[in-house]
DODRENMI-280047 format. One record per residue (C-alpha): x, y, z; residue in one letter. Coordinates in nm, 2 decimals. Each point is the difference from the previous one (the first is absolute). Layout:
! DODRENMI-280047
- c1;c2;c3;r
- X;Y;Z;a
...
END
This chain:
! DODRENMI-280047
- c1;c2;c3;r
- 0.93;11.29;11.78;m
- -0.06;0.02;-0.42;s
- 0.21;-0.25;-0.20;e
- 0.29;0.24;-0.17;v
- -0.03;-0.09;-0.40;r
- 0.27;0.18;-0.23;s
- 0.05;0.01;-0.44;a
- 0.22;0.08;-0.19;g
- -0.14;0.18;-0.33;i
- 0.20;0.09;-0.31;d
- -0.25;0.15;-0.24;f
- 0.18;0.06;-0.35;g
- -0.07;0.13;-0.32;t
- -0.04;-0.30;-0.21;s
- 0.01;-0.30;0.29;n
- -0.13;0.01;0.37;s
- 0.12;-0.24;0.25;a
- -0.03;-0.02;0.38;a
- 0.22;-0.18;0.31;a
- -0.09;-0.13;0.36;l
- 0.29;0.01;0.22;p
- 0.16;-0.29;0.10;g
- 0.02;-0.15;0.33;d
- 0.31;-0.01;0.21;g
- 0.28;-0.02;-0.22;n
- -0.15;-0.13;-0.33;s
- -0.05;0.23;-0.26;p
- -0.41;0.17;-0.12;a
- -0.16;-0.15;-0.19;r
- -0.14;0.12;-0.34;v
- -0.40;-0.07;-0.01;l
- -0.18;-0.14;-0.30;s
- -0.25;0.29;-0.04;i
- -0.11;-0.09;-0.38;d
- -0.10;-0.34;-0.05;a
- -0.10;0.06;-0.39;r
- 0.36;0.12;-0.05;a
- 0.22;-0.18;-0.20;e
- 0.24;0.09;0.36;d
- -0.22;-0.01;0.28;a
- 0.21;0.22;0.18;r
- -0.04;0.34;-0.23;l
- -0.30;0.21;-0.08;l
- 0.03;0.14;-0.30;r
- -0.09;0.38;0.09;s
- -0.30;0.04;-0.26;v
- -0.33;0.05;0.01;l
- -0.32;-0.04;-0.25;f
- -0.34;0.17;0.00;f
- -0.18;-0.26;-0.17;p
- -0.30;0.17;-0.21;e
- -0.33;-0.07;0.09;g
- 0.12;-0.18;0.31;s
- 0.03;0.19;0.38;p
- 0.30;-0.19;0.08;d
- 0.34;0.05;0.02;v
- 0.22;-0.23;-0.09;l
- 0.41;0.05;0.13;a
- 0.30;-0.21;-0.08;g
- 0.01;-0.34;-0.27;a
- -0.39;0.03;0.00;a
- 0.03;0.36;-0.10;a
- 0.23;-0.12;-0.30;i
- -0.18;-0.34;-0.13;e
- -0.32;0.22;0.01;s
- 0.14;0.29;-0.20;y
- 0.13;-0.27;-0.24;l
- -0.28;-0.18;-0.05;g
- -0.19;0.24;-0.06;d
- 0.13;0.38;0.04;f
- -0.33;0.18;0.01;e
- 0.08;0.20;0.34;g
- 0.26;0.25;0.11;r
- 0.34;-0.17;0.11;f
- 0.25;0.16;0.18;l
- 0.35;-0.05;0.03;q
- 0.30;0.19;0.19;s
- -0.22;0.20;0.20;i
- 0.32;0.01;0.28;k
- 0.11;0.22;-0.22;t
- -0.23;0.27;0.01;f
- 0.09;0.05;0.42;l
- 0.18;0.30;-0.03;p
- -0.22;0.15;-0.28;s
- -0.19;0.30;0.14;p
- -0.18;0.04;-0.35;s
- -0.15;-0.31;0.07;f
- -0.29;0.04;0.19;t
- -0.28;-0.27;-0.13;h
- -0.08;-0.20;-0.29;t
- -0.39;-0.05;-0.11;e
- -0.05;-0.37;-0.02;i
- -0.37;-0.10;0.00;r
- -0.12;0.35;0.02;r
- 0.16;0.03;0.32;k
- 0.29;0.19;0.13;a
- 0.33;-0.22;0.16;w
- 0.23;0.14;0.21;k
- 0.37;-0.12;-0.09;l
- -0.03;-0.09;0.36;e
- -0.30;-0.23;0.01;q
- 0.11;-0.15;-0.32;l
- 0.29;-0.07;0.19;i
- -0.16;-0.13;0.27;a
- -0.21;-0.24;-0.20;l
- 0.35;-0.19;-0.09;l
- 0.09;0.00;0.31;l
- -0.28;-0.12;0.17;t
- -0.02;-0.30;-0.18;r
- 0.38;-0.05;0.17;i
- -0.12;0.07;0.35;r
- -0.28;-0.24;-0.06;e
- 0.25;-0.32;-0.11;a
- 0.28;0.12;0.28;v
- -0.23;0.02;0.27;e
- -0.18;-0.37;-0.06;r
- 0.38;-0.11;-0.02;e
- 0.09;0.18;0.33;a
- -0.34;-0.13;0.15;g
- -0.17;0.34;0.05;g
- 0.04;0.42;0.01;p
- 0.34;0.10;-0.04;l
- 0.11;0.25;0.32;t
- 0.37;0.11;-0.15;h
- 0.07;0.03;-0.38;v
- 0.30;0.13;-0.22;v
- -0.04;0.12;-0.31;f
- 0.30;0.04;-0.24;g
- 0.09;0.33;-0.24;r
- 0.23;0.14;-0.25;p
- 0.30;0.14;0.13;a
- -0.14;0.30;-0.25;v
- -0.39;0.00;-0.11;f
- 0.11;0.36;-0.15;s
- 0.30;0.22;0.04;p
- -0.20;0.30;0.07;d
- -0.08;-0.09;0.38;k
- -0.35;0.18;0.00;e
- -0.13;-0.28;-0.23;r
- 0.22;-0.27;0.18;d
- -0.17;0.09;0.30;a
- -0.34;0.01;-0.21;l
- 0.08;-0.36;-0.11;a
- 0.03;-0.12;0.36;e
- -0.28;0.16;0.13;a
- -0.21;-0.15;-0.29;r
- 0.17;-0.33;0.08;l
- -0.07;-0.01;0.40;l
- -0.41;0.12;-0.14;q
- -0.07;-0.25;-0.19;a
- 0.16;-0.28;0.25;a
- -0.23;0.17;0.24;t
- -0.31;-0.05;-0.21;l
- 0.10;-0.35;-0.06;a
- 0.01;-0.05;0.36;g
- 0.30;-0.03;0.11;f
- 0.17;0.13;0.29;p
- 0.20;0.31;0.00;a
- 0.30;-0.09;-0.16;p
- 0.34;0.05;0.04;t
- 0.23;0.04;-0.34;f
- 0.36;-0.15;-0.06;v
- 0.13;0.07;-0.33;i
- 0.03;-0.28;-0.22;e
- 0.38;-0.05;-0.04;p
- 0.01;-0.03;0.34;i
- -0.30;-0.25;0.06;a
- 0.22;-0.19;-0.27;a
- 0.37;0.06;0.20;a
- -0.22;-0.20;0.32;l
- -0.06;-0.28;-0.20;r
- 0.34;-0.02;-0.13;y
- 0.11;0.02;0.36;e
- -0.15;-0.34;0.09;e
- 0.25;-0.18;-0.20;s
- 0.28;0.16;0.11;l
- 0.25;-0.18;0.25;a
- 0.22;0.34;0.05;r
- -0.02;0.39;0.01;d
- -0.01;0.14;-0.34;e
- -0.02;0.34;-0.17;v
- -0.20;-0.07;-0.28;v
- -0.15;0.24;-0.26;l
- -0.38;-0.13;-0.10;v
- -0.16;0.09;-0.34;g
- -0.40;-0.03;-0.04;d
- -0.13;0.00;-0.33;f
- -0.38;0.03;-0.03;g
- -0.16;0.06;-0.27;a
- -0.03;0.39;0.00;g
- 0.30;0.09;0.24;t
- 0.37;-0.15;0.09;s
- 0.12;0.09;0.36;d
- 0.33;-0.08;0.17;f
- 0.11;0.00;0.40;t
- 0.33;-0.07;0.10;l
- -0.08;-0.13;0.35;m
- 0.18;-0.22;0.30;q
- -0.12;-0.34;0.01;l
- 0.09;-0.35;0.16;g
- -0.05;-0.20;0.36;p
- 0.10;0.30;0.21;s
- -0.23;0.22;-0.12;r
- -0.27;-0.22;-0.10;r
- -0.22;0.00;0.34;n
- 0.01;0.37;0.09;a
- -0.37;0.19;-0.02;l
- 0.18;0.33;-0.12;d
- 0.16;-0.07;-0.34;r
- 0.05;0.42;-0.09;r
- 0.35;0.01;0.07;e
- 0.08;-0.27;-0.23;d
- -0.13;0.15;-0.31;v
- 0.29;0.16;-0.11;i
- -0.15;0.18;-0.27;s
- -0.28;-0.08;-0.29;s
- -0.10;0.13;-0.32;s
- -0.28;-0.06;-0.29;g
- -0.06;0.09;-0.41;v
- -0.31;-0.02;-0.17;y
- 0.10;-0.30;-0.21;v
- -0.14;-0.31;0.00;g
- -0.08;-0.28;-0.19;g
- -0.29;0.17;-0.22;d
- 0.27;0.22;-0.20;r
- 0.21;-0.27;-0.09;f
- -0.30;-0.16;-0.16;d
- -0.09;0.42;-0.09;s
- 0.35;-0.02;-0.24;a
- -0.13;-0.29;-0.17;i
- -0.32;0.15;-0.13;v
- 0.17;0.34;-0.04;e
- 0.26;-0.16;-0.23;h
- -0.19;-0.28;-0.17;k
- -0.40;0.07;0.05;l
- -0.08;0.30;-0.03;l
- 0.05;0.05;-0.33;t
- -0.24;-0.27;-0.09;l
- -0.22;0.19;0.19;f
- -0.03;0.33;-0.21;g
- 0.26;0.17;0.16;a
- 0.14;0.29;-0.27;g
- -0.28;-0.11;-0.21;s
- -0.20;0.33;-0.14;t
- -0.32;0.05;-0.13;f
- -0.20;0.29;-0.20;a
- -0.14;0.33;0.20;s
- -0.16;0.27;-0.22;l
- 0.27;0.09;-0.27;l
- 0.32;-0.18;0.15;k
- 0.17;-0.34;0.17;r
- 0.07;-0.04;0.34;v
- 0.10;-0.22;0.22;e
- -0.20;-0.19;0.27;v
- 0.04;0.19;0.36;p
- 0.32;-0.17;0.14;t
- -0.14;-0.04;0.36;w
- -0.26;-0.26;-0.19;m
- 0.21;-0.28;-0.05;t
- 0.25;0.12;0.28;r
- -0.25;-0.15;0.26;k
- 0.09;-0.33;-0.10;l
- 0.30;0.01;0.15;l
- -0.18;0.01;0.36;a
- -0.29;-0.25;0.00;w
- -0.17;0.12;0.32;h
- -0.10;0.37;-0.27;e
- -0.08;-0.21;-0.31;l
- -0.39;0.00;0.12;s
- 0.05;0.33;-0.08;m
- -0.07;0.01;-0.36;l
- -0.30;-0.17;0.02;r
- -0.19;0.34;0.11;e
- -0.25;0.06;-0.25;k
- 0.18;0.34;-0.16;s
- 0.33;-0.24;-0.01;n
- -0.15;-0.28;-0.22;l
- -0.21;0.24;-0.21;d
- 0.33;0.18;-0.05;f
- 0.18;-0.34;-0.11;l
- -0.25;-0.09;-0.23;r
- -0.03;0.27;-0.21;n
- 0.41;0.02;0.01;a
- -0.02;-0.36;-0.17;v
- -0.24;0.08;-0.25;k
- 0.30;0.24;-0.20;t
- 0.32;-0.15;0.16;s
- 0.31;-0.09;-0.19;d
- -0.01;-0.35;0.24;r
- -0.33;-0.06;0.05;p
- 0.09;-0.36;0.12;r
- 0.20;0.11;0.24;e
- -0.21;0.27;0.12;l
- -0.29;-0.24;0.04;q
- 0.18;-0.21;0.24;n
- -0.02;0.28;0.25;l
- -0.30;0.00;-0.03;v
- -0.12;-0.34;0.03;t
- 0.24;-0.01;0.29;l
- -0.23;0.28;0.16;a
- -0.32;-0.13;-0.12;e
- 0.08;-0.33;0.10;e
- 0.13;0.07;0.32;n
- 0.31;-0.17;-0.07;l
- 0.33;0.12;0.18;p
- -0.01;-0.27;0.28;f
- 0.07;-0.26;-0.30;h
- 0.27;0.25;-0.17;l
- 0.17;0.00;0.36;y
- 0.05;-0.35;0.05;r
- 0.11;-0.05;-0.34;s
- 0.26;0.25;0.04;v
- 0.07;-0.12;0.40;e
- 0.06;-0.37;-0.13;s
- 0.23;0.10;-0.33;a
- 0.19;0.20;0.28;k
- 0.02;-0.31;0.21;r
- 0.13;-0.19;-0.30;e
- 0.30;0.22;-0.08;l
- 0.13;-0.10;0.35;s
- 0.06;-0.36;-0.15;t
- -0.01;0.08;-0.38;s
- 0.20;0.24;-0.22;e
- -0.30;0.10;-0.17;r
- -0.38;-0.07;0.05;v
- -0.29;0.12;-0.20;t
- -0.28;0.23;0.11;v
- -0.32;-0.19;-0.10;s
- -0.36;0.21;0.03;f
- -0.32;-0.17;-0.19;h
- -0.32;0.17;0.15;e
- -0.28;0.06;-0.19;a
- 0.14;0.15;-0.32;d
- 0.34;0.10;0.12;i
- 0.23;-0.23;-0.16;d
- 0.38;0.06;0.17;i
- 0.34;-0.20;-0.03;e
- 0.33;0.23;0.08;a
- 0.29;-0.13;0.04;r
- 0.20;0.11;0.34;v
- 0.41;-0.08;0.03;t
- 0.12;-0.01;0.38;r
- 0.30;0.29;-0.13;a
- -0.29;0.19;-0.13;e
- -0.21;-0.05;0.34;f
- 0.39;0.07;0.19;e
- 0.05;0.37;-0.27;h
- -0.42;0.12;0.08;w
- 0.04;-0.05;0.39;t
- 0.42;0.15;0.02;e
- -0.18;0.28;0.19;p
- -0.25;-0.19;0.22;l
- 0.31;-0.15;0.11;r
- 0.21;0.34;0.03;d
- -0.27;0.11;0.21;e
- 0.01;-0.27;0.23;l
- 0.40;0.00;0.06;s
- -0.10;0.39;0.09;r
- -0.22;-0.10;0.24;a
- 0.29;-0.25;0.16;v
- 0.24;0.26;-0.04;d
- -0.24;0.22;0.24;r
- -0.06;-0.21;0.28;c
- 0.39;-0.16;0.05;l
- 0.10;0.41;-0.03;a
- -0.15;0.06;0.33;s
- 0.17;-0.30;0.13;s
- 0.30;0.16;0.17;g
- 0.18;-0.25;-0.20;g
- -0.15;-0.29;0.07;l
- -0.01;-0.25;-0.27;k
- -0.19;-0.35;-0.02;p
- 0.12;-0.28;0.14;d
- -0.30;-0.21;-0.25;a
- -0.30;0.19;-0.25;v
- -0.33;-0.17;0.02;f
- -0.19;0.04;-0.29;l
- -0.41;-0.17;-0.02;t
- -0.25;0.16;-0.25;g
- -0.13;-0.11;-0.37;g
- 0.28;0.27;-0.16;t
- 0.27;-0.18;0.23;s
- -0.02;-0.31;-0.25;k
- 0.06;0.20;-0.28;i
- 0.37;-0.07;-0.09;p
- 0.15;0.38;-0.11;s
- -0.17;0.08;0.32;v
- 0.16;-0.28;0.19;r
- 0.34;0.12;-0.22;q
- 0.00;0.30;0.16;l
- 0.02;-0.06;0.37;f
- 0.25;-0.33;-0.10;a
- 0.25;0.29;-0.17;q
- -0.02;0.22;0.31;r
- 0.01;-0.25;0.28;f
- 0.10;-0.31;-0.09;g
- -0.19;-0.30;-0.12;e
- 0.10;-0.18;0.31;s
- -0.16;0.25;0.26;r
- -0.32;0.01;-0.18;l
- -0.31;-0.18;0.10;r
- -0.38;-0.05;-0.06;e
- -0.31;-0.06;0.21;g
- -0.33;-0.12;-0.13;d
- -0.12;0.25;-0.29;a
- -0.30;0.03;0.09;f
- -0.06;-0.06;0.38;t
- 0.31;0.10;0.11;s
- -0.15;0.33;0.13;v
- -0.32;-0.12;0.18;a
- 0.19;-0.30;0.20;a
- 0.23;0.34;0.16;g
- -0.30;0.19;-0.03;l
- -0.16;-0.31;0.27;g
- 0.33;-0.01;0.20;r
- -0.09;0.32;0.05;a
- -0.32;-0.05;0.14;a
- 0.09;-0.18;0.27;g
- 0.28;0.23;0.08;v
- -0.26;0.26;0.05;v
- -0.29;-0.21;0.15;a
- 0.32;-0.07;0.29;r
- 0.00;0.41;0.07;g
- 0.25;0.03;-0.26;g
- -0.14;0.39;-0.14;a
- 0.30;0.08;-0.08;s
- 0.04;-0.19;-0.31;l
- -0.17;0.23;-0.18;g
- 0.17;0.11;-0.33;r
- 0.33;0.14;0.19;g
- 0.29;0.20;-0.18;a
- -0.14;0.10;-0.33;v
- 0.08;0.24;-0.28;s
- -0.11;-0.02;-0.35;v
- 0.33;0.23;-0.05;q
- 0.21;-0.23;0.22;g
- 0.03;0.23;0.25;e
- -0.10;-0.14;0.38;r
- -0.30;0.09;0.07;d
- -0.18;-0.10;0.32;e
- -0.36;-0.05;-0.05;l
- -0.29;-0.15;0.18;a
END
């Protein structure tokens, strides 16, 4: 009889993690999957195709190589394309790469690391997925099918899918001494998901947890959109937004879509296309703000979006403990210093918090009047003071609980993988609906 080996995989927009089930009553073990990373438990979900090399680098190695010479194709936030039917392929090194093939490159690195720790090939695997890849059901199904195909290409056995807040709930459950109704909020880079679930000692060993899931909801609000708020309100004009140039006998504004590509890091590569760069270089010659528009040209020419992303993300994190910060970005011939206050940031992101609040409303609306005994928050965005305050005001500070911002989901998926390996085929995604209505999904 072959040995049973199972694992949980959290493939994220920014970071990925993996865990093995615990033994007996011990918790799941989050694995080291990138020895070169600052936190070896996290593999940055990025790829780098170095110019003039057959290698494909992932995680910290990809970032180090990219930052070292800039020559090549750097890909990030690949997960966000999963529900997009318009993304069929991209050309790299004169080869057409499907999205599933690119994701499989990352997943292969994860599988190899996991199997080294597990002592051999996996027999069972549980993947996390957002409650909502897309509010469009066809696109949502497309995203899951693509992730399944990528996992298969990477050599994983056919995965079971568990929505990420349920995985985080399973992690939290390990700490409970009594049964509770818990609202779990999982804040990722691309999405935030909420699940109301019954948890506790009387339930933790059950193989079928579908009846414990009371309701779920999700929304396309994550850490990336909070970053984008800083870019939109403080940096866009420093990259030529609103500037004009001479066209025939009149002056016209630089196309808004070009500067607004700065709001989505993974779309900035479009500006490197020859036709777009030629247009921008010509526009600089007659621009009313040539320095600022040249910043945009340089950002595209030098392939610097990741550097900008790091600067903005760093400033956002500092705002969790400081009242004001400076976004400093000095690369190539770009020199930017932009002051941001926490009050400004909270004002800009109020619409995002409203979206989060409405997602919670949808989750609770279908609960039959059940109220949470506790609120468990995980993910980087949960550390933003105004986001935490949203939940403290609504449910009370005493009910708030926190998990590891980056590995709670992976640990829960590891525990779920152990359940599946023992025959818990009904763990699945449970009762899930983006509208908050109970909808049994296999």
